[in-house]
C-alpha distance (Angstrom), angle and dihedral (degrees) to the residues before:
residue distance angle dihedral
X1 . . .
X2 3.85 . .
X3 3.81 88.1 .
X4 3.81 91.2 56.0
X5 3.85 90.8 48.8
X6 3.81 90.9 50.3
X7 3.82 92.1 49.9
X8 3.80 89.8 47.7
X9 3.82 91.3 52.7
X10 3.79 90.6 48.2
X11 3.84 89.9 51.5
X12 3.78 90.9 47.8
X13 3.81 93.6 47.5
X14 3.79 92.5 47.3
X15 3.79 92.7 46.2
X16 3.79 93.2 49.1
X17 3.79 89.9 48.2
X18 3.76 91.8 52.3
X19 3.84 92.0 45.8
X20 3.81 93.4 50.9
X21 3.81 91.5 44.8
X22 3.81 93.4 51.7
X23 3.84 91.5 43.7
X24 3.77 91.2 48.6
X25 3.83 91.4 49.4
X26 3.75 91.4 49.2
X27 3.79 92.4 48.4
X28 3.78 91.7 47.9
X29 3.82 90.0 49.4
X30 3.79 91.9 51.1
X31 3.80 96.2 45.9
X32 3.80 99.5 41.2
X33 3.78 103.0 36.1
X34 3.77 121.4 103.7
X35 3.82 93.3 -169.4
X36 3.80 126.0 80.2
X37 3.81 92.9 -138.3
X38 3.82 91.9 53.4
X39 3.79 89.5 51.1
X40 3.82 89.0 52.6
X41 3.80 90.0 51.4
X42 3.86 89.2 51.2
X43 3.82 90.3 51.8
X44 3.81 88.7 50.3
X45 3.79 91.4 51.4
X46 3.83 91.0 50.1
X47 3.79 93.2 50.2
X48 3.82 90.0 48.1
X49 3.79 87.7 54.5
X50 3.79 90.0 51.0
X51 3.83 90.5 49.6
X52 3.85 90.6 51.9
X53 3.84 90.2 48.6
X54 3.80 91.0 52.2
X55 3.79 92.5 49.0
X56 3.88 91.4 46.7
X57 3.82 91.6 49.1
X58 3.81 91.7 49.3
X59 3.82 90.2 49.2
X60 3.75 93.7 49.8
X61 3.84 93.4 45.2
X62 3.81 91.8 46.1
X63 3.80 92.4 -120.2
X64 3.80 100.9 115.6
X65 3.83 94.5 151.1
X66 3.80 91.0 58.5
X67 3.80 92.0 44.4
X68 3.81 91.0 51.3
X69 3.81 91.8 49.7
X70 3.79 90.8 50.3
X71 3.78 92.7 46.1
X72 3.81 92.6 51.4
X73 3.75 90.2 48.0
X74 3.79 90.5 51.3
X75 3.79 91.3 48.7
X76 3.85 91.6 52.2
X77 3.83 91.6 48.8
X78 3.83 89.4 46.3
X79 3.76 92.3 52.9
X80 3.81 91.6 50.7
X81 3.80 92.1 48.7
X82 3.80 94.1 48.0
X83 3.87 91.4 46.7
X84 3.78 91.1 53.8
X85 3.81 93.3 42.9
X86 3.83 90.5 49.9
X87 3.75 90.2 51.0
X88 3.81 89.4 51.9
X89 3.82 89.2 48.2
X90 3.79 90.7 53.0
X91 3.85 89.8 49.4
X92 3.81 90.4 50.2
X93 3.79 92.1 50.4
X94 3.82 91.5 48.2
X95 3.78 93.4 51.2
X96 3.81 99.9 38.7
X97 3.78 105.3 22.0
X98 3.79 91.4 -130.0
X99 3.79 141.8 69.6
X100 3.78 95.6 -150.8
X101 3.79 108.9 128.2
X102 3.80 93.7 -149.1
X103 3.78 89.8 65.1
X104 3.81 94.6 49.6
X105 3.78 94.6 73.7
X106 3.79 92.2 98.5
X107 3.78 96.2 60.2
X108 3.78 114.7 130.9
X109 3.78 126.9 -159.9
């Protein structure tokens, strides 16, 4: 039994490390990017980290069915958000000819 507990802690530690790394990369991408597409990629990375966290929490709590349902719901919402944001990015590019966020300060409603 102690071997199983040790393996479980290694799995937990590795999973948390991956989740924090992916979340940090996504946050860095959102905060440092000057391009709308790079910001969308950062948002994708952060939602993937949230999905991994939900699956890990469900596994550790023994409620995998609930975790899978929540993960699928999150993926569906994520696809809708990225589809709308991509459409907005295409509209920005058509109207301004660039996706650089520093040049988007002159947008008017």
